[in-house]
C-alpha positions, 0 to 999 in steps of 0.5 A, a space after each residue: 362632202 365628208 361626214 364629221 364623226 362624233 363620239 356617241 350616238 345622240 338620243 334622237 338617233 337612238 329613239 329613231 332606231 329603237 322604234 324601228 327594227 329595220 332601221 337599227 338593222 340598217 344602221 348595223 349594216 353600215 357601221 359594223 360591216 363593209 357589205 353593200 346595202 339596198 335600203 328601200 321602203 315606201 314613201 314616208 318610211 324614214 329613208 331620208 331621215 335615216 340618211 341625214 342622221 347617218 351623215 351627222 353621226 357616222 364615222 365613215 368617210 362618205 359621199 352622198 350623190 343622187 341622179 338629179 339636182 333636186 334629189 342631190 340637194 334633198 340628200 345633201 349631196 351633189 349629182 353623180 354626174 357632177 361629182 364624177 365629171 360624167 358625160 350624159 352618154 350611155 356607158 357599155 362596160 368594157 368600152 371607153 369614151 373617145 374624149 381623153 378629158 374624161 376622168 382626169 380629176 384634180 388631186 383633191 377629188 382623187 384623194 377623196 375617192 381614194 379614201 372613201 369608206 362609204 358611197 351613198 346614192 339616194 333615189 336609186 330607182 332613177 339611176 340607170 344600170 349603165 351609170 352604176 357600171 361607170 361608177 364601178 369603172 371609175 372607182 376601180 381606176 383610182 382604187 382596187 381594180 380587182 374589186 367591184 366599186 374599188 372596194 368601196 361600200 355602197 348604200 343604195 337608197 330608194 323605192 323602185 315603185 317610184 319613179 324609173 330612170 329617164 331613158 331616150 329612145 336612142 339610148 334605150 336602143 343602144 343599151 337593150 342590147 347589153 342589159 336586161 333592163 335599164 334599172 340599177 339592179 341589172 348593173 353588171 357590177 352590182 351582179 358581180 358582188 354580194 349585197 343585202 336588202 332591208 325594206 323599211 316598213 313603218 310609215 312616218 310621213 302619213 299616220 292615217 291608216 286608211 290613207 296608208 292602205 290606199 297608198 300601198 294598193 297603188 304602190 303594189 299595183 292591187 288597187 280595185 274599184 273600191 280603192 279608186 272610189 275612195 281616192 276619188 272623193 278628193 276630186 274637187 272640180 274647179 277648186 280654188 284655194 282660200 286666202 292664206 292656203 298654199 297649195 302646190 300643183 303637180 302635174 304629169 307633163 310640163 305643159 299642164 304645169 306651164 298653163 297653171 303658171 301662166 294663169 298665175 303670172 296674169 294675176 301679177 300687176 306688173 309689166 311683163 317681159 319676154 325673152 326668145 331662145 336661140 337655137 342652132 342645128 338640129 334641136 327638136 322642139 319636143 326636147 326643149 329644156 326651157 321655154 322657147 319664149 320665156 315670159 316673166 314679171 317682177 315677183 314671179 315665183 320661178 324654178 331653176 332648170 339647169 345647174 349653174 355653169 359659172 364658178 359661183 354655183 349659185 343655183 341648181 336644177 330644181 331650186 325655187 326662187 323669185 324675180 326681184 327685178 326686171 328689164 328688157 336686158 337683165 333679170 335679177 333673181 334670188 333663190 329660196 332661203 338665199 340672203 342676196 340676189 344676182 343677175 342671171 345669165 343665159 345657159 346653153 344646152 346641147 342635143 347630142 347623138 351618142 355612137 358606139 363604134 363596136 371596133 374601137 369600143 369607144 362611145 363618141 358624142 356628136 353635138 347636133 344642135 344647141 339651145 340657149 335661154 335663161 335657165 328658169 321657168 315659172 313654178 307655181 306648179 311643177 311636174 311629179 318627177 321634180 317632186 320626188 323626194 319632197 313632202 307637202 302639206 297640201 297639193 293639187 294633183 293632176 294624174 289623169 295623164 299618167 304615163 310612166 311607172 310609179 308616177 301616180 304613187 309618187 304624186 299621191 304619197 307627197 302628201 301627209 294626209 288624204 285631206 291635203 290632197 285635191 284632185 283636179 281629175 279623177 284617177 282611172 285604173 289606166 293611171 296606175 302603171 307598174 313595171 314587171 321587171 321591177 315587180 320580179 326584182 322586189 320579190 327577189 330582194 325580199 330574199 336578200 334580207 339579212 337574219 341575225 346569223 347573217 348579220 353576225 358573220 358579216 360583222 365578223 368578217 368586217 372586223 377582221 378586214 379592218 384589223 387586217 387593214 390596220 396592220 397592212 404596211 404595204 401601201 406605205 411601202 409602196 409609196 415610200 418606194 416611189 418617193 425614193 425613185 423619184 428622189 433619185 431621179 430629181 435629186 440623187 446626185 444633188 443629195 448623195 448622202 441623203 439618197 444613201 440614207 433613203 435606201 438604208 431606211 427602205 431596207 430597214 423598213 422592209 425587214 423590221 415592218 413588212 416582214 414582221 407584219 406578214 408573220 404578225 397577220 398569221 398570228 392574229 388571224 389564227 387567234 381570231 378564227 379559233 375564238 368566236 368571241 373575238 371581241 373579248 379574247 384577252 390573248 388576241 387583244 393583248 397581241 394586237 395592242 403589243 403589235 400596235 406599240 411595236 409598229 407605231 415605235 418602228 414607224 416613228 424611228 424609221 420614217 418620221 425623221 426621213 420624211 422631214 429630211 426629204 423636203 429639199 429644194 431642187 431646180 427642176 420644177 416638174 421634179 420638184 412638184 412630183 417630189 412634194 406630191 409623194 412626200 405629201 402622200 407618204 406623210 398623210 399615209 404615215 399620219 393616219 397609220 400612226 393615229 390608228 395605231 396609237 389609240 389601240 393600247 388604250 382602247 383596244 381594237 374595234 371597228 368603231 374606234 378604228 373608223 373614228 381615228 382614221 376619219 379624225 386623222 384624215 380631217 386633221 391632215 387635210 386642215 394642216 395641208 391647207 394651212 401649210 399651203 398658205 405659208 408656202 406662199 411665203 419664204 420657206 426655210 429648207 431642211 438641213 441635209 448632210 449633203 450641205 456642210 455649211 447650212 447657215 451660209 446655204 440659207 443666206 445664199 438661198 434667201 439672196 437668190 430667191 429675192 433676186 429671182 422675185 425682183 426679176 421675175 425669173 425662176 430661182 435656178 435662172 439666177 443660180 443653179 441648186 448645185 452651184 448653191 451647194 458648191 459654194 456653201 460647201 467649198 467657201 470660195 474667196 475669189 472669182 477664180 474659186 467661183 469658176 471652179 464650182 460646177 454649174 457656176 459660169 463665167 457670166 454668172 460670176 461676172 454678174 453676181 460674183 461680188 455679191 456672192 463673195 460678200 455673203 460668203 465673207 460675212 459668213 467665213 468669220 463665224 465658221 
C-alpha cells in the first residue's frame, strides 16, 4: 500500500503537469505542504491519472482508499471499510461502538497507520460525513490525539456533481440529528481543520467541444430545451449493435440491468442452472444484495457483488468474470485478467439495525436477518452507480428513470464521444437532479483555491514543520524509556549490570541529545523566521548540517551498542514478546532518524530529500525485519552481556536446553530456568551438590539433567 519513491519526476508526469496549471498546483500542495486538499473537477479532467502518477512518483508514504470495491480497484487501493476494519453502522462523534473487537489492529497495520504521511480518499463524493469522522477517530487513537486526522495529510479526490453517498432511511434519520448533510464536507473533523480546494478544468476524456458543452450544462444544472434536443439526437429506439461492436449498457436500476442480462443469457446454447438463495429472519426482498434465484449458463459474463470473505481474496465487489464450468452443485469462474479459475463458494449478507443508546453513547448492531447466495450476477449490463470512475468507447444508456443526484451526468460522462452514446430512452428535465447543499458547497469551495502567496506560506510552514520533526528526538526518548521499564520488569534482576548500563545511557541521552536539541530548535527557528529565503540561507544550512552531524554521532555512540545488547533471553514468554516489540520499535525509529540525519551534510535539508530518506529507510527496515523474522525460526545466538561471565559455556548450555525442549515439545524454561543457566555459566559447578546451590535449580532437575550439565561444564573447564 505504500508508494515507492524514485529519484526524478518522469517526463510523462512533467508533461502532464505542465499542460495544466491546476494539476501542477495540486502536485505542489501534496509534495511541498502538509495541508489537506480537496481535488475536484469534471469527469475526465485527469483526477484518476493524477492519482496514479502520484502513487508512482511521490516519496510520501501513502495509503489509497475508496468507498466502494470498484472505486478502490480503479484507484489502485482498498476500500475504507476493509482497511480500517469498520462496521457499516452510522457513527456519531463522541460515541463508541458496543463491540470490543473494533479497531484492534495487528502490529503491521498499526505501524502503517503511524508512519503515514498521506491518506488518499478517492471518489470522495460517495463518502458520508460520519465515515470521515470515524476515520478521524481512529487516526487520532493511533497517532496524535490533539490533531484532526491524527496529523495525517488528506487528499480527497472526487466530483460532488457525481454520485452521492448511499444512505438508508433509518441511517439518515439517525444522522440528520447530528449532521447538516450526509456529504463529506459536513464532517465535524473536516470542519475543525483548514484545507484548500483545487478544481481541474481541462477535460482529457472528451475532446469534442460540443459534447463538453452539453456535459457541463448537465453537471451544473443549467440544461435547457436545446441541450436536451441535442442529447436526444442519440436516442435510437430498438438499437442493435453490429457484429464486433461492443456496447455496455448502463441503467438506473438493477431490475433493468437484470432484464437485459436475461436476454443475453437466453442466446447462449448451453444448459442453464438455477440456485435459490437462503433467507433467515427479517431480510426485505427490496434489500436482497444478490438474485433470489440466480440463473447462469456456462459462458455467462458475470460481476461479483461482494468482496471475497475467504483468506484468498480472489475477487471484489464489481469485478467482471466469466463462468468456465458448471454443474448442479458447483460453479467454476475466472475473473477478467486472471490466469486461473476457481470454484465459487456462497457468501452470507446480514440485515442489521443500528441503534444509538444516548445514555451509554454506544451504537450497537442488531442482526435481524441473513441472506445466503453465490456472490455473482449477470453483467452484460450494469447500473450507473457501478460505472463511476470507468470510461467506455461505446455505451447504451437508459436514464429515463434517473432518481438520484448526479446520476445522469455520471452516465453520459462515461463515454469519450457523443457518437459513442446510444440512448435507449429520451432524456427529460426530470432526469437531471441536483442537490442544493452540494451546489452551495461547490460555490464556497471556489474561495478555498490557493493563490501563489498562500502556496508560498504553506510551503514555508511545511519546511519548518519537517525541519522540527527532523531534530525532534522525544519519540525516541519515549520508546527508550518504555524499553527500559519493560527490561527492568522482565529481566532487571537477571541482568543487573545491563540494566544499570541502560539507566546510565538514558541519562546521557537526555543530557547530550534531548537538552541540546531543545536549544538547537530555538536557534534554527530564529534563523528560519528572520530570513524569507530560508532555502538559500547559508548560515541556517550550515547550522543544520553541523547539528545533523552532532546528533548522528551521539545516537551512534549512545544507542546503537545498547540496543544490540538488550536482545537477551528471558523465560517469561509475554515479557519476552513485549521486550522484542519495544526493541524493534526503538531500532526502527533509530534507523530512520539516522538515515534522515546522515544525508543532510551532503545534500542539505530539503522537504523532498527528507521525505525520500525517511521513506527509503522505512522500506529497508521492513524488508530487513521480514528477513530477520524468517531467521528467527532457526536457532539464534544470544547477545554477549557483562552479567554472564563465561559466555561460551552459556551458549553451549543454551543450545543443549533448546534442543532438549524441542525434542520434548516443551518450552525452554521447563527444562532449565534462565536464571539457572546464568548461575551455571558464572559459577562453573563440578558436583551435584554445587548444582543444588544454584538458585532455580531444583533437586528433580539435577537428578534428571545433572550429569549432562556437569559434562558440558567439564568440557568447557579446561579451556577457561
